[in-house]
C-alpha positions as CSV (number, residue, x, y, z in Angstrom):
1,M,7.1,-8.7,28.7
2,S,3.7,-7.0,28.8
3,V,1.1,-7.6,31.5
4,K,-0.4,-10.4,29.6
5,G,2.9,-12.0,29.2
6,V,3.3,-11.6,25.4
7,R,6.7,-10.5,24.3
8,Q,6.9,-7.1,22.7
9,P,9.1,-6.3,19.9
10,P,12.1,-3.9,20.6
11,S,11.3,0.0,20.6
12,G,13.3,3.2,20.5
13,P,15.3,4.6,17.5
14,R,18.1,1.7,17.5
15,A,15.4,-0.8,17.2
16,E,13.6,0.9,14.4
17,V,16.9,1.2,12.5
18,K,17.5,-2.7,12.9
19,R,13.8,-3.5,12.2
20,Q,14.1,-1.3,9.0
21,A,17.4,-3.2,7.8
22,I,15.8,-6.7,8.4
23,V,12.7,-5.6,6.4
24,R,14.8,-4.4,3.6
25,A,16.9,-7.4,3.6
26,A,13.9,-9.8,3.9
27,R,12.2,-8.1,0.9
28,A,15.5,-8.6,-1.2
29,L,15.5,-12.2,-0.4
30,F,12.0,-13.0,-0.6
31,L,11.9,-11.3,-4.1
32,R,15.2,-13.6,-5.1
33,D,14.6,-16.7,-3.7
34,G,10.7,-16.6,-2.6
35,F,9.3,-17.6,0.8
36,S,11.8,-20.7,1.3
37,V,14.8,-18.1,2.1
38,G,16.1,-19.0,5.7
39,M,16.1,-16.6,8.5
40,D,19.7,-17.3,8.9
41,T,20.4,-15.7,5.5
42,I,18.0,-12.9,6.1
43,A,19.8,-11.9,9.3
44,A,23.2,-12.1,7.8
45,E,22.0,-9.8,5.0
46,A,20.5,-7.3,7.6
47,G,23.7,-7.5,9.6
48,V,22.0,-8.6,12.9
49,S,21.6,-12.0,14.8
50,K,19.0,-14.5,14.0
51,V,17.8,-14.0,17.6
52,T,17.3,-10.0,16.8
53,V,15.1,-10.9,13.8
54,Y,12.8,-13.1,16.0
55,N,12.9,-10.7,18.8
56,H,11.5,-8.2,16.2
57,F,9.1,-10.3,14.2
58,G,8.6,-13.8,16.2
59,S,8.4,-15.7,12.9
60,K,9.3,-15.7,9.4
61,E,5.4,-15.4,8.5
62,A,5.3,-12.3,10.6
63,L,8.2,-10.8,8.6
64,F,6.8,-11.7,5.5
65,I,3.5,-10.0,6.4
66,A,5.7,-6.9,7.5
67,V,7.5,-6.9,4.1
68,I,4.3,-6.9,2.1
69,T,2.3,-4.4,4.3
70,D,5.1,-1.9,3.9
71,A,5.9,-2.3,0.3
72,L,2.3,-1.9,-1.0
73,D,2.0,1.4,0.3
74,E,5.0,2.6,-1.6
75,P,3.5,3.9,-4.9
76,L,1.4,6.4,-2.5
77,A,4.7,7.8,-0.9
78,G,6.6,10.6,-2.2
79,E,5.3,12.8,-5.0
80,S,2.0,10.6,-5.2
81,S,1.5,11.6,-1.6
82,A,2.1,15.1,-2.0
83,A,-0.4,15.3,-5.2
84,L,-3.0,13.6,-2.8
85,E,-2.5,16.2,-0.1
86,G,-2.6,19.0,-2.5
87,L,-6.3,18.2,-3.5
88,A,-7.9,20.0,-0.7
89,A,-6.2,23.3,-1.9
90,A,-7.1,22.7,-5.5
91,E,-9.5,25.2,-7.5
92,D,-10.3,22.9,-10.1
93,L,-11.0,19.6,-8.3
94,R,-11.6,17.3,-11.4
95,T,-8.1,18.5,-13.2
96,A,-6.4,17.9,-9.8
97,L,-7.7,14.3,-9.5
98,V,-6.9,13.8,-12.7
99,D,-3.1,14.8,-12.2
100,A,-3.1,13.0,-8.8
101,A,-4.3,9.9,-10.2
102,R,-1.8,10.0,-13.1
103,T,1.3,10.5,-10.7
104,W,-0.3,7.5,-8.5
105,V,-1.0,5.0,-11.6
106,R,2.5,6.1,-12.9
107,A,4.1,4.7,-9.5
108,V,1.9,1.6,-9.4
109,R,2.9,0.8,-12.8
110,T,6.6,1.5,-12.7
111,N,7.5,-0.2,-9.3
112,D,8.4,-3.7,-10.7
113,E,9.4,-4.8,-7.2
114,V,6.1,-4.0,-5.5
115,A,4.3,-6.0,-8.6
116,A,6.6,-8.9,-7.7
117,L,5.9,-8.7,-4.2
118,R,2.0,-8.8,-5.2
119,N,2.7,-11.8,-7.3
120,L,4.4,-13.6,-4.5
121,V,1.7,-12.9,-2.3
122,A,-0.7,-14.7,-4.8
123,A,1.6,-17.5,-5.1
124,E,1.7,-17.9,-1.2
125,V,-1.6,-16.6,0.1
126,H,-2.9,-20.1,0.7
127,R,-0.2,-20.6,3.1
128,F,-0.8,-17.6,5.2
129,P,-4.5,-16.7,5.8
130,E,-3.3,-14.6,8.6
131,L,-1.8,-12.1,5.7
132,G,-5.8,-11.4,5.1
133,R,-6.6,-11.1,8.8
134,A,-3.8,-8.8,9.1
135,W,-5.0,-6.7,6.1
136,R,-8.5,-6.4,7.8
137,H,-7.4,-5.5,11.2
138,R,-5.3,-2.5,10.0
139,G,-8.6,-1.1,8.3
140,T,-9.0,0.4,5.0
141,E,-8.5,3.9,6.3
142,S,-5.2,3.1,8.2
143,H,-3.7,1.4,5.2
144,H,-4.3,4.0,2.9
145,P,-3.7,7.1,4.8
146,A,-2.7,9.4,1.9
147,V,-6.2,8.5,0.2
148,A,-8.1,8.6,3.3
149,G,-6.9,12.0,4.4
150,A,-7.4,13.6,1.1
151,L,-10.9,12.3,0.7
152,Q,-11.9,13.1,4.3
153,A,-10.4,16.7,3.8
154,L,-12.6,17.2,0.7
155,A,-15.6,15.9,2.4
156,E,-15.0,18.3,5.5
157,Q,-14.7,21.1,3.0
158,G,-18.1,19.9,1.6
159,R,-16.6,19.7,-1.8
160,L,-17.3,15.8,-1.7
161,E,-20.5,14.1,0.0
162,I,-19.0,10.7,1.4
163,S,-21.0,8.9,4.0
164,D,-18.9,5.8,4.0
165,L,-15.3,6.5,3.7
166,E,-14.2,3.0,3.6
167,V,-16.0,2.3,0.6
168,A,-15.0,5.8,-1.1
169,I,-11.6,4.2,-0.7
170,I,-11.9,1.1,-2.2
171,Q,-14.0,2.6,-4.9
172,F,-11.1,5.3,-5.7
173,Y,-8.7,2.6,-5.9
174,G,-11.2,0.1,-7.9
175,L,-11.5,2.9,-10.6
176,L,-8.1,4.0,-10.8
177,V,-5.5,1.4,-9.6
178,F,-6.8,-2.0,-9.3
179,P,-6.8,-2.6,-13.5
180,H,-3.3,-2.3,-13.6
181,M,-2.6,-4.5,-10.7
182,V,-5.0,-7.1,-12.3
183,F,-3.1,-6.9,-15.7
184,S,0.3,-7.1,-14.1
185,S,-0.6,-10.1,-12.2
186,Y,-1.3,-11.9,-15.7
187,G,2.2,-10.6,-16.9
188,T,0.8,-7.9,-19.1
189,D,-0.1,-4.3,-18.9
190,I,-2.2,-1.6,-20.0
191,D,-0.9,0.9,-22.8
192,E,-0.6,4.5,-22.1
193,D,-4.0,5.6,-24.2
194,L,-6.0,3.2,-22.2
195,T,-4.3,4.1,-19.1
196,D,-5.5,7.9,-19.7
197,R,-8.8,7.0,-20.7
198,L,-9.4,4.7,-17.7
199,I,-7.9,7.8,-15.3
200,S,-10.2,10.3,-16.9
201,G,-13.1,8.3,-16.8
202,G,-12.5,6.7,-13.5
203,V,-12.3,10.4,-11.9
204,A,-15.5,11.6,-13.8
205,M,-17.3,8.5,-12.4
206,F,-16.1,9.1,-9.0
207,L,-17.1,12.7,-8.9
208,H,-20.3,12.1,-10.5
209,H,-21.4,9.9,-7.7
210,Y,-19.7,12.1,-4.8
211,S,-20.0,15.6,-5.9
212,P,-22.5,17.4,-3.8
213,A,-26.1,17.8,-5.6
214,G,-26.2,20.9,-7.7
215,A,-22.3,21.1,-7.9
């Protein structure tokens, strides 16, 4: 128990292994059965007791939020993250940004599970106002560390002039990724040619706004 009497979730390497097992199991079952899936079923799939699930998350709503917040950052893992981290060392920033954006957008477009989870959130969000509160509490920079880190590094180098990093991150998403999220939520997608034009145009608009004067 904490000094305020609030139960803290288990910690340590073994607890983290169990947490990840629970999140993986819950993700698969939420995708298959929706939010109606029982906590007993999730615990059995994860190979833990229901008490363990509640010790880690407290409620099914909190577990649902954990599944969603973990999954929505997936397109920025691996190759996409490496591409963004490499921007600070790129000689040709425009070309590097376009290449990084292509990697990132491809990950967004091809991750069907994440798209399905976004649609599940849209279907359930009226039941979970705390999902929006949790999202805001994390903050744009902490929720998108790969993007925040890349833009911050470029600003520190003087290659971009960014006075409001939070706004810049959202604009970066808005130009490059959000169109695909919107289209996928309606059961359609943007073709390759338009995707490439959106990326090239989006990077050009972003750099036009944030490049130092005279650059």
